[in-house]
N, C-alpha and C positions, 0 to 999 in steps of 0.2 A: 886932037879934037875930032878925028874922023869917027863917024858913027854916032855923033851926038847931034842934037837939034842945033840949027844954025844960030850962032850968036849967044849961046847959053853955056854957062859953066856946067861941068858934069854934076856938081853937087846940086845946083838949081834944077837940072834936068831930072835927077833922081827924086827930088822932093815933089815934083809935079807929076810924076808917073802915076801915083795912085789916083790923082784927080782925073787923069785921062782915062784910066781903066774904069773907074766908077761912072764917069760920064758916058763912056761907050756902053757900059752895062745898062744904064738908064735909057739911053737912046735905043738900044736893042729891044727893050721892053715896051717901046712905043711912046715914050715921053718926049715932048717937044724939046728941041735943041736948047732954047733959052732957059727952060725950066731945069733941064738936066745939068746945064752949066752952073746954074745958081745953086742947085743941090750939091753938086760936086765941090764947088768952092766953099760951101758952108761946112763941109766935113773937114775937121782939122786933121793934120798929119799925126801919126802916132807920137804920143808924148808931148804934144804942143800945148794947146789950150783946151779949155772945157768945151764940149760940143753944144753949148747953149744955142748958137745960131742954127746948128743942124736940127736941134729939137724944134726950134721955132718954125723952120721950113717944113719939117715933117708934120707938125700940127696944122699948118696951112694946107698942105696936100691932103691930109686926112679930112679936114672940113670940106675941102672941095670935092673929095670923093663921096662924102656923105650927102652933099647937096645933089650930086649926080644921081646917087641911088634913090634919093627921095623923089626926084623929078622923073626918074625912069619908071616909077610905078612900084607897087607893092607896099607903099606907105613907109613911114619912118620906122626905125627900130623901136622907138618908144611905143608906138601904136601896137606893134607886134607883142611887146611885153604886156601891155594892158589887156590885149585880147587873151593871152595865155592865162593871166590872173583871173579874168572873168570866167574862163572855162573851168579853172580849178575851183572857183567859188561855186559855180553851178553844180559841179560834180560833188562837192562837199554837201551842198544842200540836198541833193538827191539822196545821198547816203544817209543823211539825218532823217529824211522822210521815210526811207526804206526801213531803217532801224526802228523808228517809232511805230510804224505799221506792224512790224514783226512783234514788237512788245505787246501791242494792243491785241493782236491775234492770239498770242500765248495767254494773255489774261482772260480773253473770252473763252478760250478752250478750257482753261482751268476752272472757270466759274460754272 
């Protein structure tokens, strides 16, 4: 049993190793200990159960990140989409006016 975690069987120790590495990876990226632990425990070991809990935790983190982005400024992503659509519409209207003006000028020149 030398070289293993205290009081744990080697099989149990191997099963927990991915949790520790993903936990460390999350901690290195700046996530708090409690959140990193919760995320690491939600991720199932290879071949065990479906990752529904992991997906749920990921959705929670995504919504938290979106609220941070909204509060940080720059507006929400929806607003940005609306602004882009408005710009496209204005551009299309300008093109319509330009084309009808050209048509009118051609008709006047022909007459």
